[in-house]
PDB file with one MODEL, atoms N, CA, C and O in Angstrom:
MODEL        1
ATOM      1  N   MET A   1      -3.703  16.748   4.928  1.00  0.00           N
ATOM      2  CA  MET A   1      -2.878  15.564   4.803  1.00  0.00           C
ATOM      3  C   MET A   1      -3.686  14.366   5.308  1.00  0.00           C
ATOM      4  O   MET A   1      -4.246  14.399   6.403  1.00  0.00           O
ATOM      5  N   THR A   2      -3.736  13.338   4.514  1.00  0.00           N
ATOM      6  CA  THR A   2      -4.408  12.102   4.897  1.00  0.00           C
ATOM      7  C   THR A   2      -3.352  11.050   5.209  1.00  0.00           C
ATOM      8  O   THR A   2      -2.411  10.844   4.442  1.00  0.00           O
ATOM      9  N   TYR A   3      -3.522  10.402   6.329  1.00  0.00           N
ATOM     10  CA  TYR A   3      -2.597   9.372   6.789  1.00  0.00           C
ATOM     11  C   TYR A   3      -3.255   8.003   6.752  1.00  0.00           C
ATOM     12  O   TYR A   3      -4.477   7.871   6.801  1.00  0.00           O
ATOM     13  N   LYS A   4      -2.409   7.000   6.663  1.00  0.00           N
ATOM     14  CA  LYS A   4      -2.816   5.629   6.923  1.00  0.00           C
ATOM     15  C   LYS A   4      -1.888   5.163   8.048  1.00  0.00           C
ATOM     16  O   LYS A   4      -0.666   5.170   7.899  1.00  0.00           O
ATOM     17  N   VAL A   5      -2.482   4.759   9.171  1.00  0.00           N
ATOM     18  CA  VAL A   5      -1.714   4.398  10.362  1.00  0.00           C
ATOM     19  C   VAL A   5      -2.097   2.992  10.800  1.00  0.00           C
ATOM     20  O   VAL A   5      -3.277   2.657  10.905  1.00  0.00           O
ATOM     21  N   LEU A   6      -1.089   2.185  11.049  1.00  0.00           N
ATOM     22  CA  LEU A   6      -1.293   0.880  11.675  1.00  0.00           C
ATOM     23  C   LEU A   6      -1.293   1.131  13.174  1.00  0.00           C
ATOM     24  O   LEU A   6      -0.300   1.596  13.735  1.00  0.00           O
ATOM     25  N   ASP A   7      -2.398   0.825  13.811  1.00  0.00           N
ATOM     26  CA  ASP A   7      -2.542   1.072  15.251  1.00  0.00           C
ATOM     27  C   ASP A   7      -3.019  -0.205  15.913  1.00  0.00           C
ATOM     28  O   ASP A   7      -4.201  -0.544  15.862  1.00  0.00           O
ATOM     29  N   ASN A   8      -2.087  -0.907  16.533  1.00  0.00           N
ATOM     30  CA  ASN A   8      -2.421  -2.133  17.256  1.00  0.00           C
ATOM     31  C   ASN A   8      -3.307  -3.065  16.444  1.00  0.00           C
ATOM     32  O   ASN A   8      -4.418  -3.401  16.854  1.00  0.00           O
ATOM     33  N   SER A   9      -2.805  -3.475  15.294  1.00  0.00           N
ATOM     34  CA  SER A   9      -3.445  -4.468  14.420  1.00  0.00           C
ATOM     35  C   SER A   9      -4.666  -3.966  13.657  1.00  0.00           C
ATOM     36  O   SER A   9      -5.422  -4.774  13.118  1.00  0.00           O
ATOM     37  N   GLN A  10      -4.875  -2.655  13.597  1.00  0.00           N
ATOM     38  CA  GLN A  10      -5.936  -2.139  12.743  1.00  0.00           C
ATOM     39  C   GLN A  10      -5.418  -0.928  11.972  1.00  0.00           C
ATOM     40  O   GLN A  10      -4.508  -0.231  12.422  1.00  0.00           O
ATOM     41  N   ILE A  11      -6.004  -0.695  10.824  1.00  0.00           N
ATOM     42  CA  ILE A  11      -5.614   0.430   9.983  1.00  0.00           C
ATOM     43  C   ILE A  11      -6.572   1.584  10.241  1.00  0.00           C
ATOM     44  O   ILE A  11      -7.791   1.415  10.218  1.00  0.00           O
ATOM     45  N   ARG A  12      -6.007   2.747  10.485  1.00  0.00           N
ATOM     46  CA  ARG A  12      -6.791   3.974  10.646  1.00  0.00           C
ATOM     47  C   ARG A  12      -6.419   4.897   9.490  1.00  0.00           C
ATOM     48  O   ARG A  12      -5.245   5.029   9.143  1.00  0.00           O
ATOM     49  N   THR A  13      -7.422   5.530   8.901  1.00  0.00           N
ATOM     50  CA  THR A  13      -7.188   6.447   7.783  1.00  0.00           C
ATOM     51  C   THR A  13      -7.892   7.760   8.071  1.00  0.00           C
ATOM     52  O   THR A  13      -9.024   7.776   8.556  1.00  0.00           O
ATOM     53  N   GLY A  14      -7.220   8.856   7.771  1.00  0.00           N
ATOM     54  CA  GLY A  14      -7.814  10.174   7.947  1.00  0.00           C
ATOM     55  C   GLY A  14      -6.741  11.208   8.214  1.00  0.00           C
ATOM     56  O   GLY A  14      -5.545  10.926   8.130  1.00  0.00           O
ATOM     57  N   SER A  15      -7.191  12.412   8.538  1.00  0.00           N
ATOM     58  CA  SER A  15      -6.242  13.463   8.930  1.00  0.00           C
ATOM     59  C   SER A  15      -5.674  13.088  10.301  1.00  0.00           C
ATOM     60  O   SER A  15      -6.212  12.222  10.991  1.00  0.00           O
ATOM     61  N   ALA A  16      -4.598  13.740  10.679  1.00  0.00           N
ATOM     62  CA  ALA A  16      -4.009  13.467  11.988  1.00  0.00           C
ATOM     63  C   ALA A  16      -5.041  13.711  13.095  1.00  0.00           C
ATOM     64  O   ALA A  16      -5.125  12.934  14.046  1.00  0.00           O
ATOM     65  N   LYS A  17      -5.816  14.776  12.974  1.00  0.00           N
ATOM     66  CA  LYS A  17      -6.841  15.090  13.978  1.00  0.00           C
ATOM     67  C   LYS A  17      -7.890  13.984  14.029  1.00  0.00           C
ATOM     68  O   LYS A  17      -8.320  13.583  15.111  1.00  0.00           O
ATOM     69  N   GLU A  18      -8.305  13.489  12.859  1.00  0.00           N
ATOM     70  CA  GLU A  18      -9.311  12.420  12.815  1.00  0.00           C
ATOM     71  C   GLU A  18      -8.777  11.126  13.436  1.00  0.00           C
ATOM     72  O   GLU A  18      -9.502  10.427  14.144  1.00  0.00           O
ATOM     73  N   ILE A  19      -7.524  10.816  13.170  1.00  0.00           N
ATOM     74  CA  ILE A  19      -6.940   9.595  13.740  1.00  0.00           C
ATOM     75  C   ILE A  19      -6.824   9.716  15.253  1.00  0.00           C
ATOM     76  O   ILE A  19      -7.131   8.766  15.973  1.00  0.00           O
ATOM     77  N   LEU A  20      -6.389  10.864  15.740  1.00  0.00           N
ATOM     78  CA  LEU A  20      -6.322  11.056  17.197  1.00  0.00           C
ATOM     79  C   LEU A  20      -7.721  10.953  17.806  1.00  0.00           C
ATOM     80  O   LEU A  20      -7.884  10.385  18.886  1.00  0.00           O
ATOM     81  N   ALA A  21      -8.723  11.493  17.127  1.00  0.00           N
ATOM     82  CA  ALA A  21     -10.108  11.404  17.612  1.00  0.00           C
ATOM     83  C   ALA A  21     -10.578   9.952  17.648  1.00  0.00           C
ATOM     84  O   ALA A  21     -11.253   9.541  18.592  1.00  0.00           O
ATOM     85  N   GLN A  22     -10.225   9.171  16.622  1.00  0.00           N
ATOM     86  CA  GLN A  22     -10.594   7.748  16.590  1.00  0.00           C
ATOM     87  C   GLN A  22      -9.973   7.003  17.767  1.00  0.00           C
ATOM     88  O   GLN A  22     -10.634   6.193  18.416  1.00  0.00           O
ATOM     89  N   ILE A  23      -8.709   7.280  18.037  1.00  0.00           N
ATOM     90  CA  ILE A  23      -8.015   6.630  19.157  1.00  0.00           C
ATOM     91  C   ILE A  23      -8.707   6.983  20.465  1.00  0.00           C
ATOM     92  O   ILE A  23      -8.941   6.112  21.304  1.00  0.00           O
ATOM     93  N   LEU A  24      -9.033   8.250  20.638  1.00  0.00           N
ATOM     94  CA  LEU A  24      -9.725   8.679  21.857  1.00  0.00           C
ATOM     95  C   LEU A  24     -11.093   8.023  21.996  1.00  0.00           C
ATOM     96  O   LEU A  24     -11.469   7.568  23.076  1.00  0.00           O
ATOM     97  N   GLN A  25     -11.823   7.979  20.901  1.00  0.00           N
ATOM     98  CA  GLN A  25     -13.176   7.429  20.918  1.00  0.00           C
ATOM     99  C   GLN A  25     -13.178   5.949  21.315  1.00  0.00           C
ATOM    100  O   GLN A  25     -14.084   5.489  22.010  1.00  0.00           O
ATOM    101  N   GLU A  26     -12.176   5.222  20.875  1.00  0.00           N
ATOM    102  CA  GLU A  26     -12.118   3.791  21.154  1.00  0.00           C
ATOM    103  C   GLU A  26     -11.427   3.454  22.466  1.00  0.00           C
ATOM    104  O   GLU A  26     -11.436   2.299  22.892  1.00  0.00           O
ATOM    105  N   ASN A  27     -10.824   4.455  23.115  1.00  0.00           N
ATOM    106  CA  ASN A  27     -10.135   4.212  24.378  1.00  0.00           C
ATOM    107  C   ASN A  27     -11.145   3.951  25.497  1.00  0.00           C
ATOM    108  O   ASN A  27     -12.053   4.746  25.738  1.00  0.00           O
ATOM    109  N   THR A  28     -10.964   2.833  26.161  1.00  0.00           N
ATOM    110  CA  THR A  28     -11.814   2.527  27.317  1.00  0.00           C
ATOM    111  C   THR A  28     -10.979   2.158  28.538  1.00  0.00           C
ATOM    112  O   THR A  28     -11.525   1.856  29.599  1.00  0.00           O
ATOM    113  N   THR A  29      -9.662   2.182  28.391  1.00  0.00           N
ATOM    114  CA  THR A  29      -8.823   1.695  29.484  1.00  0.00           C
ATOM    115  C   THR A  29      -7.920   2.751  30.119  1.00  0.00           C
ATOM    116  O   THR A  29      -7.557   2.619  31.288  1.00  0.00           O
ATOM    117  N   ILE A  30      -7.559   3.774  29.389  1.00  0.00           N
ATOM    118  CA  ILE A  30      -6.641   4.777  29.942  1.00  0.00           C
ATOM    119  C   ILE A  30      -7.471   5.956  30.447  1.00  0.00           C
ATOM    120  O   ILE A  30      -7.943   6.787  29.672  1.00  0.00           O
ATOM    121  N   GLU A  31      -7.635   6.003  31.767  1.00  0.00           N
ATOM    122  CA  GLU A  31      -8.534   6.986  32.377  1.00  0.00           C
ATOM    123  C   GLU A  31      -8.186   8.423  32.041  1.00  0.00           C
ATOM    124  O   GLU A  31      -9.083   9.241  31.839  1.00  0.00           O
ATOM    125  N   ASP A  32      -6.898   8.749  31.977  1.00  0.00           N
ATOM    126  CA  ASP A  32      -6.492  10.123  31.693  1.00  0.00           C
ATOM    127  C   ASP A  32      -6.968  10.595  30.326  1.00  0.00           C
ATOM    128  O   ASP A  32      -7.108  11.798  30.104  1.00  0.00           O
ATOM    129  N   MET A  33      -7.218   9.662  29.402  1.00  0.00           N
ATOM    130  CA  MET A  33      -7.638  10.020  28.049  1.00  0.00           C
ATOM    131  C   MET A  33      -9.150  10.129  27.907  1.00  0.00           C
ATOM    132  O   MET A  33      -9.637  10.755  26.966  1.00  0.00           O
ATOM    133  N   ILE A  34      -9.892   9.536  28.816  1.00  0.00           N
ATOM    134  CA  ILE A  34     -11.349   9.541  28.716  1.00  0.00           C
ATOM    135  C   ILE A  34     -11.864  10.975  28.839  1.00  0.00           C
ATOM    136  O   ILE A  34     -11.537  11.682  29.793  1.00  0.00           O
ATOM    137  N   GLY A  35     -12.666  11.392  27.873  1.00  0.00           N
ATOM    138  CA  GLY A  35     -13.245  12.733  27.878  1.00  0.00           C
ATOM    139  C   GLY A  35     -12.368  13.800  27.249  1.00  0.00           C
ATOM    140  O   GLY A  35     -12.783  14.955  27.150  1.00  0.00           O
ATOM    141  N   MET A  36     -11.163  13.438  26.822  1.00  0.00           N
ATOM    142  CA  MET A  36     -10.286  14.408  26.172  1.00  0.00           C
ATOM    143  C   MET A  36     -10.789  14.739  24.778  1.00  0.00           C
ATOM    144  O   MET A  36     -11.391  13.899  24.109  1.00  0.00           O
ATOM    145  N   THR A  37     -10.541  15.960  24.347  1.00  0.00           N
ATOM    146  CA  THR A  37     -10.777  16.343  22.960  1.00  0.00           C
ATOM    147  C   THR A  37      -9.511  16.011  22.168  1.00  0.00           C
ATOM    148  O   THR A  37      -8.448  15.832  22.763  1.00  0.00           O
ATOM    149  N   PRO A  38      -9.605  15.926  20.835  1.00  0.00           N
ATOM    150  CA  PRO A  38      -8.389  15.707  20.056  1.00  0.00           C
ATOM    151  C   PRO A  38      -7.329  16.789  20.305  1.00  0.00           C
ATOM    152  O   PRO A  38      -6.135  16.493  20.303  1.00  0.00           O
ATOM    153  N   GLU A  39      -7.750  18.019  20.516  1.00  0.00           N
ATOM    154  CA  GLU A  39      -6.794  19.098  20.789  1.00  0.00           C
ATOM    155  C   GLU A  39      -6.071  18.863  22.117  1.00  0.00           C
ATOM    156  O   GLU A  39      -4.855  19.035  22.201  1.00  0.00           O
ATOM    157  N   GLN A  40      -6.812  18.472  23.146  1.00  0.00           N
ATOM    158  CA  GLN A  40      -6.185  18.180  24.440  1.00  0.00           C
ATOM    159  C   GLN A  40      -5.233  16.992  24.326  1.00  0.00           C
ATOM    160  O   GLN A  40      -4.157  16.994  24.924  1.00  0.00           O
ATOM    161  N   TYR A  41      -5.628  15.990  23.566  1.00  0.00           N
ATOM    162  CA  TYR A  41      -4.796  14.807  23.372  1.00  0.00           C
ATOM    163  C   TYR A  41      -3.508  15.172  22.635  1.00  0.00           C
ATOM    164  O   TYR A  41      -2.426  14.728  23.021  1.00  0.00           O
ATOM    165  N   ALA A  42      -3.619  15.973  21.582  1.00  0.00           N
ATOM    166  CA  ALA A  42      -2.438  16.411  20.836  1.00  0.00           C
ATOM    167  C   ALA A  42      -1.494  17.187  21.746  1.00  0.00           C
ATOM    168  O   ALA A  42      -0.286  16.951  21.741  1.00  0.00           O
ATOM    169  N   ASN A  43      -2.042  18.109  22.523  1.00  0.00           N
ATOM    170  CA  ASN A  43      -1.214  18.889  23.447  1.00  0.00           C
ATOM    171  C   ASN A  43      -0.521  17.983  24.458  1.00  0.00           C
ATOM    172  O   ASN A  43       0.658  18.177  24.755  1.00  0.00           O
ATOM    173  N   ALA A  44      -1.239  16.997  24.988  1.00  0.00           N
ATOM    174  CA  ALA A  44      -0.666  16.082  25.974  1.00  0.00           C
ATOM    175  C   ALA A  44       0.439  15.218  25.362  1.00  0.00           C
ATOM    176  O   ALA A  44       1.471  14.991  25.993  1.00  0.00           O
ATOM    177  N   LEU A  45       0.223  14.737  24.135  1.00  0.00           N
ATOM    178  CA  LEU A  45       1.251  13.922  23.479  1.00  0.00           C
ATOM    179  C   LEU A  45       2.544  14.702  23.302  1.00  0.00           C
ATOM    180  O   LEU A  45       3.633  14.192  23.564  1.00  0.00           O
ATOM    181  N   ILE A  46       2.411  15.944  22.855  1.00  0.00           N
ATOM    182  CA  ILE A  46       3.595  16.777  22.623  1.00  0.00           C
ATOM    183  C   ILE A  46       4.254  17.138  23.954  1.00  0.00           C
ATOM    184  O   ILE A  46       5.475  17.051  24.089  1.00  0.00           O
ATOM    185  N   LYS A  47       3.455  17.537  24.924  1.00  0.00           N
ATOM    186  CA  LYS A  47       3.982  17.959  26.227  1.00  0.00           C
ATOM    187  C   LYS A  47       4.647  16.810  26.984  1.00  0.00           C
ATOM    188  O   LYS A  47       5.667  17.015  27.643  1.00  0.00           O
ATOM    189  N   ASN A  48       4.089  15.618  26.899  1.00  0.00           N
ATOM    190  CA  ASN A  48       4.572  14.487  27.700  1.00  0.00           C
ATOM    191  C   ASN A  48       5.495  13.539  26.943  1.00  0.00           C
ATOM    192  O   ASN A  48       5.819  12.461  27.441  1.00  0.00           O
ATOM    193  N   ALA A  49       5.915  13.928  25.759  1.00  0.00           N
ATOM    194  CA  ALA A  49       6.776  13.049  24.955  1.00  0.00           C
ATOM    195  C   ALA A  49       8.052  12.667  25.690  1.00  0.00           C
ATOM    196  O   ALA A  49       8.590  11.582  25.467  1.00  0.00           O
ATOM    197  N   GLY A  50       8.537  13.527  26.551  1.00  0.00           N
ATOM    198  CA  GLY A  50       9.764  13.259  27.310  1.00  0.00           C
ATOM    199  C   GLY A  50       9.684  12.045  28.211  1.00  0.00           C
ATOM    200  O   GLY A  50      10.716  11.494  28.594  1.00  0.00           O
ATOM    201  N   TYR A  51       8.494  11.621  28.553  1.00  0.00           N
ATOM    202  CA  TYR A  51       8.325  10.419  29.370  1.00  0.00           C
ATOM    203  C   TYR A  51       8.488   9.151  28.538  1.00  0.00           C
ATOM    204  O   TYR A  51       8.729   8.076  29.088  1.00  0.00           O
ATOM    205  N   PHE A  52       8.358   9.271  27.210  1.00  0.00           N
ATOM    206  CA  PHE A  52       8.338   8.103  26.342  1.00  0.00           C
ATOM    207  C   PHE A  52       9.482   8.051  25.336  1.00  0.00           C
ATOM    208  O   PHE A  52       9.772   6.996  24.773  1.00  0.00           O
ATOM    209  N   LEU A  53      10.129   9.188  25.113  1.00  0.00           N
ATOM    210  CA  LEU A  53      11.195   9.268  24.118  1.00  0.00           C
ATOM    211  C   LEU A  53      12.439   9.912  24.717  1.00  0.00           C
ATOM    212  O   LEU A  53      12.336  10.786  25.577  1.00  0.00           O
ATOM    213  N   PRO A  54      13.610   9.484  24.265  1.00  0.00           N
ATOM    214  CA  PRO A  54      14.828  10.152  24.733  1.00  0.00           C
ATOM    215  C   PRO A  54      14.896  11.587  24.204  1.00  0.00           C
ATOM    216  O   PRO A  54      14.319  11.909  23.165  1.00  0.00           O
ATOM    217  N   LYS A  55      15.599  12.420  24.926  1.00  0.00           N
ATOM    218  CA  LYS A  55      15.709  13.839  24.570  1.00  0.00           C
ATOM    219  C   LYS A  55      16.223  14.028  23.146  1.00  0.00           C
ATOM    220  O   LYS A  55      15.755  14.915  22.434  1.00  0.00           O
ATOM    221  N   VAL A  56      17.170  13.213  22.729  1.00  0.00           N
ATOM    222  CA  VAL A  56      17.730  13.351  21.382  1.00  0.00           C
ATOM    223  C   VAL A  56      16.648  13.136  20.323  1.00  0.00           C
ATOM    224  O   VAL A  56      16.663  13.806  19.290  1.00  0.00           O
ATOM    225  N   ALA A  57      15.724  12.229  20.555  1.00  0.00           N
ATOM    226  CA  ALA A  57      14.625  12.001  19.612  1.00  0.00           C
ATOM    227  C   ALA A  57      13.677  13.192  19.593  1.00  0.00           C
ATOM    228  O   ALA A  57      13.252  13.633  18.526  1.00  0.00           O
ATOM    229  N   ILE A  58      13.347  13.708  20.762  1.00  0.00           N
ATOM    230  CA  ILE A  58      12.453  14.866  20.850  1.00  0.00           C
ATOM    231  C   ILE A  58      13.088  16.076  20.169  1.00  0.00           C
ATOM    232  O   ILE A  58      12.422  16.796  19.425  1.00  0.00           O
ATOM    233  N   ASP A  59      14.371  16.296  20.426  1.00  0.00           N
ATOM    234  CA  ASP A  59      15.062  17.420  19.792  1.00  0.00           C
ATOM    235  C   ASP A  59      15.036  17.289  18.272  1.00  0.00           C
ATOM    236  O   ASP A  59      14.813  18.269  17.561  1.00  0.00           O
ATOM    237  N   SER A  60      15.265  16.080  17.781  1.00  0.00           N
ATOM    238  CA  SER A  60      15.252  15.834  16.343  1.00  0.00           C
ATOM    239  C   SER A  60      13.860  16.077  15.756  1.00  0.00           C
ATOM    240  O   SER A  60      13.731  16.723  14.716  1.00  0.00           O
ATOM    241  N   LEU A  61      12.824  15.565  16.413  1.00  0.00           N
ATOM    242  CA  LEU A  61      11.451  15.775  15.949  1.00  0.00           C
ATOM    243  C   LEU A  61      11.063  17.251  15.982  1.00  0.00           C
ATOM    244  O   LEU A  61      10.351  17.731  15.100  1.00  0.00           O
ATOM    245  N   ASN A  62      11.532  17.962  16.997  1.00  0.00           N
ATOM    246  CA  ASN A  62      11.205  19.389  17.106  1.00  0.00           C
ATOM    247  C   ASN A  62      11.869  20.237  16.023  1.00  0.00           C
ATOM    248  O   ASN A  62      11.458  21.374  15.791  1.00  0.00           O
ATOM    249  N   GLU A  63      12.891  19.696  15.358  1.00  0.00           N
ATOM    250  CA  GLU A  63      13.528  20.410  14.249  1.00  0.00           C
ATOM    251  C   GLU A  63      12.681  20.357  12.980  1.00  0.00           C
ATOM    252  O   GLU A  63      12.865  21.168  12.073  1.00  0.00           O
ATOM    253  N   LEU A  64      11.752  19.399  12.919  1.00  0.00           N
ATOM    254  CA  LEU A  64      10.897  19.247  11.745  1.00  0.00           C
ATOM    255  C   LEU A  64       9.747  20.245  11.791  1.00  0.00           C
ATOM    256  O   LEU A  64       9.329  20.680  12.863  1.00  0.00           O
ATOM    257  N   LYS A  65       9.250  20.593  10.631  1.00  0.00           N
ATOM    258  CA  LYS A  65       8.090  21.482  10.540  1.00  0.00           C
ATOM    259  C   LYS A  65       6.871  20.624  10.188  1.00  0.00           C
ATOM    260  O   LYS A  65       6.934  19.771   9.302  1.00  0.00           O
ATOM    261  N   PHE A  66       5.788  20.859  10.876  1.00  0.00           N
ATOM    262  CA  PHE A  66       4.549  20.122  10.670  1.00  0.00           C
ATOM    263  C   PHE A  66       3.448  21.086  10.265  1.00  0.00           C
ATOM    264  O   PHE A  66       3.448  22.248  10.671  1.00  0.00           O
ATOM    265  N   GLU A  67       2.515  20.603   9.467  1.00  0.00           N
ATOM    266  CA  GLU A  67       1.410  21.458   9.021  1.00  0.00           C
ATOM    267  C   GLU A  67       0.540  21.905  10.191  1.00  0.00           C
ATOM    268  O   GLU A  67       0.118  23.060  10.246  1.00  0.00           O
ATOM    269  N   THR A  68       0.271  20.997  11.125  1.00  0.00           N
ATOM    270  CA  THR A  68      -0.568  21.318  12.287  1.00  0.00           C
ATOM    271  C   THR A  68       0.012  20.650  13.526  1.00  0.00           C
ATOM    272  O   THR A  68       0.882  19.783  13.433  1.00  0.00           O
ATOM    273  N   LYS A  69      -0.480  21.065  14.679  1.00  0.00           N
ATOM    274  CA  LYS A  69      -0.029  20.396  15.897  1.00  0.00           C
ATOM    275  C   LYS A  69      -0.538  18.962  15.945  1.00  0.00           C
ATOM    276  O   LYS A  69       0.057  18.121  16.619  1.00  0.00           O
ATOM    277  N   PHE A  70      -1.630  18.668  15.240  1.00  0.00           N
ATOM    278  CA  PHE A  70      -2.141  17.298  15.190  1.00  0.00           C
ATOM    279  C   PHE A  70      -1.168  16.396  14.427  1.00  0.00           C
ATOM    280  O   PHE A  70      -0.942  15.248  14.811  1.00  0.00           O
ATOM    281  N   ASP A  71      -0.595  16.927  13.342  1.00  0.00           N
ATOM    282  CA  ASP A  71       0.412  16.176  12.595  1.00  0.00           C
ATOM    283  C   ASP A  71       1.633  15.899  13.481  1.00  0.00           C
ATOM    284  O   ASP A  71       2.178  14.795  13.483  1.00  0.00           O
ATOM    285  N   LYS A  72       2.040  16.906  14.220  1.00  0.00           N
ATOM    286  CA  LYS A  72       3.190  16.751  15.119  1.00  0.00           C
ATOM    287  C   LYS A  72       2.882  15.723  16.204  1.00  0.00           C
ATOM    288  O   LYS A  72       3.709  14.859  16.498  1.00  0.00           O
ATOM    289  N   ALA A  73       1.708  15.816  16.790  1.00  0.00           N
ATOM    290  CA  ALA A  73       1.328  14.885  17.856  1.00  0.00           C
ATOM    291  C   ALA A  73       1.252  13.453  17.337  1.00  0.00           C
ATOM    292  O   ALA A  73       1.685  12.522  18.017  1.00  0.00           O
ATOM    293  N   LEU A  74       0.704  13.272  16.136  1.00  0.00           N
ATOM    294  CA  LEU A  74       0.628  11.928  15.561  1.00  0.00           C
ATOM    295  C   LEU A  74       2.027  11.374  15.315  1.00  0.00           C
ATOM    296  O   LEU A  74       2.279  10.198  15.579  1.00  0.00           O
ATOM    297  N   LYS A  75       2.940  12.205  14.814  1.00  0.00           N
ATOM    298  CA  LYS A  75       4.325  11.770  14.604  1.00  0.00           C
ATOM    299  C   LYS A  75       4.968  11.383  15.926  1.00  0.00           C
ATOM    300  O   LYS A  75       5.645  10.359  16.008  1.00  0.00           O
ATOM    301  N   PHE A  76       4.763  12.193  16.967  1.00  0.00           N
ATOM    302  CA  PHE A  76       5.303  11.869  18.290  1.00  0.00           C
ATOM    303  C   PHE A  76       4.737  10.529  18.760  1.00  0.00           C
ATOM    304  O   PHE A  76       5.481   9.661  19.216  1.00  0.00           O
ATOM    305  N   LEU A  77       3.412  10.365  18.647  1.00  0.00           N
ATOM    306  CA  LEU A  77       2.773   9.128  19.084  1.00  0.00           C
ATOM    307  C   LEU A  77       3.365   7.924  18.356  1.00  0.00           C
ATOM    308  O   LEU A  77       3.673   6.907  18.977  1.00  0.00           O
ATOM    309  N   CYS A  78       3.523   8.041  17.048  1.00  0.00           N
ATOM    310  CA  CYS A  78       4.012   6.914  16.242  1.00  0.00           C
ATOM    311  C   CYS A  78       5.504   6.669  16.423  1.00  0.00           C
ATOM    312  O   CYS A  78       6.019   5.647  15.970  1.00  0.00           O
ATOM    313  N   THR A  79       6.201   7.584  17.072  1.00  0.00           N
ATOM    314  CA  THR A  79       7.619   7.404  17.370  1.00  0.00           C
ATOM    315  C   THR A  79       7.814   6.747  18.736  1.00  0.00           C
ATOM    316  O   THR A  79       8.865   6.166  19.005  1.00  0.00           O
ATOM    317  N   MET A  80       6.803   6.841  19.593  1.00  0.00           N
ATOM    318  CA  MET A  80       6.885   6.250  20.932  1.00  0.00           C
ATOM    319  C   MET A  80       6.826   4.726  20.828  1.00  0.00           C
ATOM    320  O   MET A  80       5.846   4.179  20.322  1.00  0.00           O
ATOM    321  N   PRO A  81       7.868   4.036  21.305  1.00  0.00           N
ATOM    322  CA  PRO A  81       7.905   2.576  21.160  1.00  0.00           C
ATOM    323  C   PRO A  81       6.723   1.854  21.808  1.00  0.00           C
ATOM    324  O   PRO A  81       6.337   0.777  21.355  1.00  0.00           O
ATOM    325  N   THR A  82       6.158   2.420  22.835  1.00  0.00           N
ATOM    326  CA  THR A  82       5.066   1.755  23.551  1.00  0.00           C
ATOM    327  C   THR A  82       3.692   2.014  22.957  1.00  0.00           C
ATOM    328  O   THR A  82       2.711   1.433  23.420  1.00  0.00           O
ATOM    329  N   SER A  83       3.592   2.872  21.941  1.00  0.00           N
ATOM    330  CA  SER A  83       2.269   3.246  21.432  1.00  0.00           C
ATOM    331  C   SER A  83       1.637   2.173  20.558  1.00  0.00           C
ATOM    332  O   SER A  83       0.414   2.041  20.532  1.00  0.00           O
ATOM    333  N   GLY A  84       2.446   1.412  19.847  1.00  0.00           N
ATOM    334  CA  GLY A  84       1.891   0.419  18.936  1.00  0.00           C
ATOM    335  C   GLY A  84       1.353   1.013  17.650  1.00  0.00           C
ATOM    336  O   GLY A  84       0.707   0.307  16.875  1.00  0.00           O
ATOM    337  N   ALA A  85       1.599   2.294  17.398  1.00  0.00           N
ATOM    338  CA  ALA A  85       1.114   2.965  16.194  1.00  0.00           C
ATOM    339  C   ALA A  85       2.282   3.279  15.267  1.00  0.00           C
ATOM    340  O   ALA A  85       3.358   3.678  15.712  1.00  0.00           O
ATOM    341  N   VAL A  86       2.044   3.089  13.956  1.00  0.00           N
ATOM    342  CA  VAL A  86       3.067   3.338  12.945  1.00  0.00           C
ATOM    343  C   VAL A  86       2.421   4.038  11.758  1.00  0.00           C
ATOM    344  O   VAL A  86       1.392   3.584  11.256  1.00  0.00           O
ATOM    345  N   ILE A  87       3.016   5.142  11.302  1.00  0.00           N
ATOM    346  CA  ILE A  87       2.531   5.815  10.100  1.00  0.00           C
ATOM    347  C   ILE A  87       2.969   4.989   8.902  1.00  0.00           C
ATOM    348  O   ILE A  87       4.161   4.755   8.702  1.00  0.00           O
ATOM    349  N   LEU A  88       1.998   4.545   8.103  1.00  0.00           N
ATOM    350  CA  LEU A  88       2.299   3.767   6.903  1.00  0.00           C
ATOM    351  C   LEU A  88       2.405   4.658   5.674  1.00  0.00           C
ATOM    352  O   LEU A  88       3.319   4.493   4.867  1.00  0.00           O
ATOM    353  N   THR A  89       1.481   5.601   5.525  1.00  0.00           N
ATOM    354  CA  THR A  89       1.519   6.541   4.406  1.00  0.00           C
ATOM    355  C   THR A  89       1.029   7.906   4.877  1.00  0.00           C
ATOM    356  O   THR A  89       0.314   8.027   5.871  1.00  0.00           O
ATOM    357  N   GLY A  90       1.438   8.932   4.127  1.00  0.00           N
ATOM    358  CA  GLY A  90       0.935  10.272   4.388  1.00  0.00           C
ATOM    359  C   GLY A  90       1.832  11.156   5.196  1.00  0.00           C
ATOM    360  O   GLY A  90       1.478  12.301   5.477  1.00  0.00           O
ATOM    361  N   GLU A  91       2.978  10.666   5.577  1.00  0.00           N
ATOM    362  CA  GLU A  91       3.864  11.482   6.393  1.00  0.00           C
ATOM    363  C   GLU A  91       4.335  12.680   5.587  1.00  0.00           C
ATOM    364  O   GLU A  91       4.832  12.534   4.470  1.00  0.00           O
ATOM    365  N   ASN A  92       4.175  13.852   6.157  1.00  0.00           N
ATOM    366  CA  ASN A  92       4.565  15.075   5.467  1.00  0.00           C
ATOM    367  C   ASN A  92       5.302  15.968   6.443  1.00  0.00           C
ATOM    368  O   ASN A  92       4.706  16.843   7.071  1.00  0.00           O
ATOM    369  N   THR A  93       6.591  15.746   6.566  1.00  0.00           N
ATOM    370  CA  THR A  93       7.423  16.591   7.419  1.00  0.00           C
ATOM    371  C   THR A  93       8.569  17.125   6.576  1.00  0.00           C
ATOM    372  O   THR A  93       8.963  16.513   5.583  1.00  0.00           O
ATOM    373  N   ARG A  94       9.085  18.244   6.970  1.00  0.00           N
ATOM    374  CA  ARG A  94      10.224  18.821   6.259  1.00  0.00           C
ATOM    375  C   ARG A  94      11.115  19.552   7.242  1.00  0.00           C
ATOM    376  O   ARG A  94      10.660  19.999   8.295  1.00  0.00           O
ATOM    377  N   ASN A  95      12.368  19.670   6.900  1.00  0.00           N
ATOM    378  CA  ASN A  95      13.335  20.383   7.755  1.00  0.00           C
ATOM    379  C   ASN A  95      13.264  21.857   7.512  1.00  0.00           C
ATOM    380  O   ASN A  95      13.999  22.622   8.135  1.00  0.00           O
TER     381      ASN A  95
ENDMDL
END
């Protein structure tokens, strides 16, 4: 699945894993993210979503099926109001 994501005034294109890797590569301010792999970042986004989203949103997102955990993590990230990221095209989720 190829996505197009608006991320803080720039367009990112690629698979969910590639987009998460791009975000990590360009991060210079959030210390917890420095040195993370895309897999670690995806796991952290999914695990820590409760800090950024209400339980009802997390429960709803968890009902969806995703091709990979990277797709799920990208959806979680783009649902977090503070992330500044929005999926423009390529969303592929199903109930």
